[in-house]
C-alpha positions in Angstrom: -15.5 -13.5 22.1 -18.4 -15.1 20.2 -18.4 -15.1 16.4 -20.8 -12.4 15.3 -23.4 -13.0 12.6 -25.6 -10.5 10.9 -29.0 -11.8 9.9 -31.1 -9.8 7.4 -34.6 -11.0 6.9 -37.9 -9.0 6.7 -39.9 -12.0 7.9 -39.9 -11.2 11.6 -41.1 -14.5 13.0 -38.6 -16.5 10.9 -35.9 -14.0 11.8 -36.6 -14.4 15.6 -36.5 -18.2 15.3 -33.3 -18.2 13.3 -31.7 -15.7 15.8 -32.6 -18.1 18.7 -31.2 -21.2 16.9 -27.9 -19.4 16.1 -27.6 -17.9 19.6 -28.2 -21.4 21.0 -25.3 -22.7 18.9 -22.9 -20.1 20.4 -23.1 -17.3 18.0 -23.8 -13.6 18.7 -26.5 -12.5 16.3 -27.5 -9.0 15.0 -30.9 -8.9 13.4 -32.1 -6.5 10.6 -35.5 -6.2 9.1 -34.5 -4.5 5.9 -31.6 -4.3 3.5 -30.6 -0.7 4.4 -30.8 -1.5 8.1 -28.6 -4.5 7.5 -26.0 -2.6 5.6 -25.9 0.1 8.3 -25.3 -2.6 11.0 -22.7 -4.3 8.8 -20.7 -1.1 8.4 -21.0 -0.3 12.1 -20.2 -3.7 13.6 -18.2 -5.6 10.9 -19.7 -9.0 11.6 -17.8 -12.3 10.9 -20.6 -13.7 8.7 -23.7 -12.2 6.9 -26.9 -14.1 6.2 -29.4 -12.4 3.9 -32.7 -13.2 2.5 -33.2 -12.5 -1.2 -36.7 -11.0 -1.1 -36.5 -7.9 1.1 -38.7 -4.8 1.3 -36.1 -2.3 -0.1 -32.9 -3.9 -1.4 -32.7 -7.5 -2.6 -30.2 -10.1 -1.2 -28.0 -10.0 -4.3 -27.6 -6.2 -3.8 -26.7 -6.8 -0.2 -24.2 -9.5 -1.3 -22.5 -7.0 -3.8 -22.3 -4.2 -1.2 -20.8 -6.5 1.5 -18.2 -7.9 -0.9 -17.3 -4.5 -2.1 -16.6 -3.2 1.5 -15.1 -6.5 2.9 -14.2 -9.2 0.3 -13.3 -11.6 3.1 -16.7 -11.6 4.8 -18.7 -14.8 3.9 -22.3 -14.2 2.8 -24.9 -16.9 3.0 -27.9 -16.3 0.8 -31.3 -17.7 1.8 -34.7 -17.6 -0.1 -38.1 -19.2 -0.2 -38.0 -18.9 -4.0 -35.0 -21.1 -4.8 -34.0 -21.7 -8.4 -30.9 -22.9 -10.1 -30.6 -19.6 -11.9 -30.7 -17.6 -8.7 -28.2 -19.9 -7.0 -25.8 -19.5 -9.9 -26.2 -15.7 -9.7 -25.5 -15.7 -6.0 -22.4 -17.9 -6.3 -21.1 -15.8 -9.2 -21.3 -12.7 -7.1 -19.3 -14.3 -4.3 -21.8 -15.9 -2.0 -20.4 -18.6 0.3 -23.4 -20.8 -0.1 -27.1 -20.7 -1.1 -29.9 -22.2 1.1 -33.5 -22.6 0.1 -36.2 -22.2 2.7 -37.3 -24.1 4.7 -33.8 -25.1 5.7 -32.7 -27.4 8.5 -31.4 -25.5 11.5 -28.4 -27.9 11.7 -27.6 -27.2 8.0 -27.6 -23.5 8.7 -25.4 -23.9 11.8 -23.0 -26.1 9.9 -22.8 -23.6 7.0 -22.0 -20.8 9.4 -19.2 -22.8 11.0 -17.7 -23.6 7.6 -18.0 -20.0 6.6 -16.1 -19.0 9.8 -13.4 -21.6 9.2 -12.9 -20.3 5.7 -12.6 -16.7 7.0 -10.2 -17.8 9.6 -8.1 -19.7 7.1 -8.0 -16.6 4.9 -7.0 -14.4 7.8 -4.2 -16.9 8.8 -3.0 -16.8 5.2 -2.9 -13.0 5.3 -1.0 -13.1 8.7 1.6 -15.6 7.4 2.0 -13.5 4.2 2.4 -10.4 6.4 4.9 -12.1 8.6 7.0 -13.1 5.6 6.9 -9.5 4.4 7.8 -8.2 7.8 10.8 -10.5 8.1 12.0 -9.5 4.7 11.2 -5.9 5.1 8.8 -5.9 2.1 5.5 -5.1 3.8 3.2 -2.9 1.8 4.1 -4.5 -1.5 0.9 -6.5 -2.0 -1.5 -4.6 -4.1 -5.0 -4.4 -5.6 -4.0 -1.4 -7.7 -3.4 -2.1 -11.4 -0.7 0.5 -11.8 1.1 -0.7 -8.7 0.8 -4.3 -9.8 2.4 -3.4 -13.2 5.2 -1.6 -11.4 5.8 -4.6 -9.1 5.9 -6.9 -12.1 8.5 -4.7 -13.8 10.5 -4.6 -10.5 10.5 -8.4 -10.2 11.6 -8.9 -13.7 14.3 -6.2 -13.3 15.5 -8.0 -10.1 17.0 -10.8 -12.2 19.4 -8.5 -13.9 22.4 -6.6 -12.7 21.1 -3.3 -14.0 21.1 -0.2 -11.8 17.6 0.9 -10.7 16.4 4.4 -9.9 13.2 4.6 -7.7 11.3 7.8 -7.8 8.4 8.8 -5.6 7.2 11.1 -2.9 8.4 10.7 0.7 6.7 7.9 2.5 5.7 5.9 -0.6 7.9 2.9 0.3 11.0 3.3 -1.9 13.3 1.4 0.5 10.6 -1.3 0.8 10.6 -1.7 -3.0 14.4 -1.8 -3.0 14.3 -4.7 -0.5 11.7 -6.5 -2.6 14.0 -6.2 -5.6 16.9 -7.5 -3.5 14.8 -10.5 -2.2 14.0 -11.5 -5.8 17.5 -11.1 -7.2 20.3 -13.6 -7.5 22.0 -11.6 -4.7 19.3 -12.4 -2.2 21.7 -14.5 -0.1 23.9 -11.4 0.3 23.2 -8.3 2.4 21.3 -5.2 1.4 23.0 -2.2 2.8 21.0 1.0 2.9 22.5 4.5 3.1 20.5 7.7 3.5 22.6 10.2 1.7 20.8 13.1 3.3 21.4 11.9 6.9 25.2 11.7 6.8 27.3 14.9 7.1 28.8 16.0 3.8 32.4 15.8 5.1 31.9 12.1 6.2 29.8 10.9 3.2 32.8 10.0 1.0 34.4 7.9 3.7 31.0 6.3 4.5 30.5 5.2 0.9 34.1 4.4 -0.2 35.9 3.8 3.1 39.2 5.3 4.2 42.8 4.2 5.1 44.6 4.9 8.4 45.8 8.5 8.7 43.6 9.8 5.8 42.3 12.5 8.1 42.2 13.4 11.8 40.5 10.6 13.6 41.2 7.9 11.0 43.1 5.6 13.4 42.6 2.5 11.3 41.5 1.3 7.9 37.7 1.3 7.5 35.6 -0.3 4.8 32.9 1.8 3.1 29.4 0.8 2.3 30.4 -0.4 -1.2 32.7 -2.9 0.4 30.4 -4.1 3.2 27.6 -4.7 0.6 29.9 -7.0 -1.5 28.0 -9.8 -3.1 24.7 -8.0 -2.3 22.8 -4.8 -2.9 23.7 -1.2 -2.0 20.7 1.1 -1.7 21.4 4.8 -1.8 18.4 6.8 -0.7 18.0 10.5 -1.3 20.7 10.3 -4.0 19.9 13.8 -5.1 21.6 15.2 -2.0 25.1 14.0 -3.1 27.7 16.8 -3.9 28.8 17.0 -7.5 32.3 15.8 -6.8 30.9 12.7 -5.0 28.5 12.2 -8.0 31.5 11.9 -10.3 33.1 9.3 -8.0 29.9 7.4 -7.8 29.6 7.4 -11.6 33.1 5.9 -11.8 32.3 3.3 -9.2 29.3 2.2 -11.2 31.0 2.2 -14.6 34.3 0.7 -13.6 33.1 -1.3 -10.5 36.0 0.1 -8.4 36.2 2.6 -5.5 39.1 4.5 -4.1 39.0 4.8 -0.3 39.8 8.2 1.1 43.6 8.5 1.4 44.3 5.4 -0.7 46.5 5.4 -3.8 45.0 2.4 -5.6 41.3 1.7 -6.3 39.7 -1.5 -5.0 37.3 -3.7 -7.0 33.7 -3.9 -5.7 30.9 -6.3 -6.5 27.5 -4.7 -5.7 24.2 -4.2 -7.3 23.2 -0.5 -7.0 19.7 0.8 -6.4 19.2 4.5 -5.8 16.1 6.5 -4.8 15.0 10.1 -4.6 11.9 12.1 -3.8 13.3 15.1 -5.7 12.8 15.8 -9.4 16.3 14.8 -10.6 15.6 15.8 -14.1 14.9 19.4 -12.9 18.0 19.2 -10.8 20.0 18.5 -14.0 18.7 21.7 -15.6 19.6 23.6 -12.4 23.2 22.2 -12.5 22.9 20.3 -9.2 22.8 16.8 -10.6 24.9 15.2 -13.3 23.0 14.1 -16.4 25.4 11.2 -17.1 24.9 9.9 -13.6 21.1 10.2 -13.9 21.0 8.0 -17.0 23.5 5.6 -15.5 21.4 5.2 -12.4 18.1 5.0 -14.3 18.8 2.1 -16.6 15.4 1.0 -15.1 13.3 3.8 -13.7 10.5 2.9 -11.3 8.1 5.6 -10.1 6.0 4.7 -7.0 2.5 6.1 -7.1 1.4 8.0 -3.9 -1.0 6.4 -1.6 -3.9 8.6 -2.7 -3.6 6.9 -6.2 -3.8 3.4 -4.7 -6.5 3.8 -2.1 -7.8 0.2 -2.7 -4.5 -1.0 -1.0 -5.4 0.7 2.3 -7.2 -2.2 3.9 -4.3 -4.5 3.2 -1.7 -2.0 4.5 -3.8 -1.6 7.6 -3.7 -5.3 8.2 0.1 -5.3 7.7 0.6 -2.6 10.2 -1.7 -4.2 12.8 0.5 -7.3 12.5 3.7 -5.3 12.6 2.6 -3.4 15.7 1.6 -6.7 17.5 -2.0 -5.8 17.8 -4.0 -8.1 20.1 -5.9 -11.0 18.5 -9.3 -9.9 17.2 -8.4 -6.2 16.8 -9.5 -4.8 13.4 -10.8 -1.7 11.7 -14.5 -1.2 11.1 -15.8 -0.8 7.6 -16.6 2.9 8.4 -13.1 3.4 9.7 -11.6 2.0 6.5 -14.0 4.1 4.4 -12.8 7.2 6.3 -9.1 6.2 5.6 -9.9 5.8 1.9 -11.2 9.3 1.8 -8.1 10.9 3.4 -5.7 12.9 1.1 -2.6 11.2 2.5 0.1 13.9 2.1 2.4 11.7 4.2 1.6 8.5 2.2 2.2 5.1 3.7 4.4 6.4 6.5 1.4 8.6 7.6 -0.9 5.6 7.4 1.3 3.6 9.7 1.3 6.5 12.3 -2.5 6.7 12.2 -2.9 2.9 12.6 -0.5 3.0 15.6 -2.3 5.9 17.2 -5.7 4.3 16.7 -4.4 1.0 18.2 -3.3 2.9 21.3 -6.5 5.0 21.7 -9.1 2.3 20.7 -12.0 1.7 23.0 -12.5 -2.0 22.1 -11.4 -4.7 19.6 -13.1 -2.9 16.8 -11.4 0.3 15.8 -14.1 2.8 14.9 -13.9 5.9 12.6 -13.8 8.2 15.6 -10.7 6.4 16.9 -8.6 7.6 13.9 -8.3 11.3 14.9 -7.4 12.4 11.4 -6.0 15.9 11.2 -8.8 18.2 10.0 -6.3 20.8 8.9 -5.1 18.4 6.2 -8.7 18.1 4.8 -9.2 21.9 4.9 -5.9 22.6 3.3 -6.6 20.2 0.4 -10.1 21.8 -0.1 -8.7 25.3 -0.8 -9.3 26.4 -4.3 -11.3 23.3 -5.3 -14.7 23.9 -6.9 -17.9 22.6 -5.4 -18.8 19.1 -6.4 -22.2 19.0 -8.3 -25.0 16.7 -7.0 -24.5 14.4 -9.9 -20.8 14.0 -9.0 -17.7 14.4 -11.2 -14.8 12.3 -12.3 -11.6 13.0 -10.4 -9.5 11.5 -13.2 -11.2 13.8 -15.7 -10.5 16.9 -13.6 -6.8 15.8 -13.2 -6.4 15.2 -16.9 -7.9 18.6 -17.7 -5.6 20.3 -15.3 -2.6 18.5 -16.8 -3.7 19.5 -20.4 -4.1 23.1 -19.3 -0.7 23.2 -17.7 0.9 21.7 -20.8 -0.8 24.2 -23.0 0.2 27.1 -20.7 3.8 25.8 -20.7 3.7 25.4 -24.5 4.4 21.7 -24.2 7.4 22.1 -21.9 7.0 19.2 -19.3 9.4 20.7 -16.7 7.5 24.0 -16.8 4.1 22.2 -16.7 5.3 20.2 -13.6 6.3 23.5 -12.0 2.9 25.0 -12.6 1.2 21.9 -11.1 3.7 21.9 -8.2 4.7 18.3 -8.7 8.0 16.7 -9.6 8.6 16.2 -13.4 8.8 12.4 -13.0 5.3 12.5 -11.3 4.0 14.4 -14.3 5.5 11.9 -16.7 3.9 9.1 -14.7 0.5 10.7 -15.1 1.0 11.4 -18.8 1.7 7.8 -19.3 -1.2 6.7 -17.0 -3.7 8.9 -18.8 -2.1 8.4 -22.3 -1.9 12.2 -22.8 
């Protein structure tokens, strides 16, 4: 497939000549006579390189440069002009231009600049693929971020990884709690050991104690030999207990003893056994509310949450969607050259994401299967319209001048707190969110 170049120039004769020269050099060229036409073609076809004149009839070249870089930071932009100046060149480079060429330019110089721009883009994509492969092999994909709150959380997680402190990860289903746990393990002194993951909600209650702590021969019907539990098999490494809120109260007491005394007693055994593990737990439930309901031990909550990490939902880190899409394309072994159009990525950024990152992976996989070509278009996504209509219920109309989503959210939180007379648990109930999510937003908005 030929590299695709978008050429935006309102000088028709020069544009035709430049199109011919680039086509003769093996490039596929899209021509646009105005800035708005150029941006429409860019968002529809996602070219490999953009060339834009500075003086256009509607938008200027620097506005084109900013718009392209906002939608696709990896796309190289070459700026050309007949009114070259050092000041203009500096402006273009500061805004992210790959190079600046003054008219009249030598056709070989333009071809060479395009080839170098393509090489730079390919190197960047290879770097992303290598990074994604490392993340895939370590199970930490999705942990690269452009979101400031997520970046701060990852920094805290990496610093916490060097300690032996227990960590509690809170967050909605599908936000990547196990992925974050693996990242912590990979950055810890225990990285050479195993990370053993247990979903406490997926194991029958009558088997969970044996699964965690092991059992001895004859402890119960079917126990024909001694068996190590997950605490023992994770020795020297990390034990990750997902959905910790599903544990029975009696098992919570035994887990608390295991953490505090670093010993476990297998089912049917008389003597405890020492264990050497680093414990990370996670829950999508509001454990603080569970304490008040009597279904979760307060002492265990504080023992687990020496360090509390609350993962933001995907709808609060939309700028990470392009990177996550690239990760999933790599993970799903997408054919070379397959990518999402700018319009498709824009559609994804506008989705409410009730299923978070797990939902995004499903959508990427479906789009990869149903795509019509190498470029996945917005129509290939098949987003569930019921999700959009459900989220629109009860939401006021947006005025023509727009409104601030954060301002609306802050106002709702303040009203809920006022109605709950400052009681955070009650305010969280009114807003139909877990208490830890409310606390995260209070800290985020400094309320």
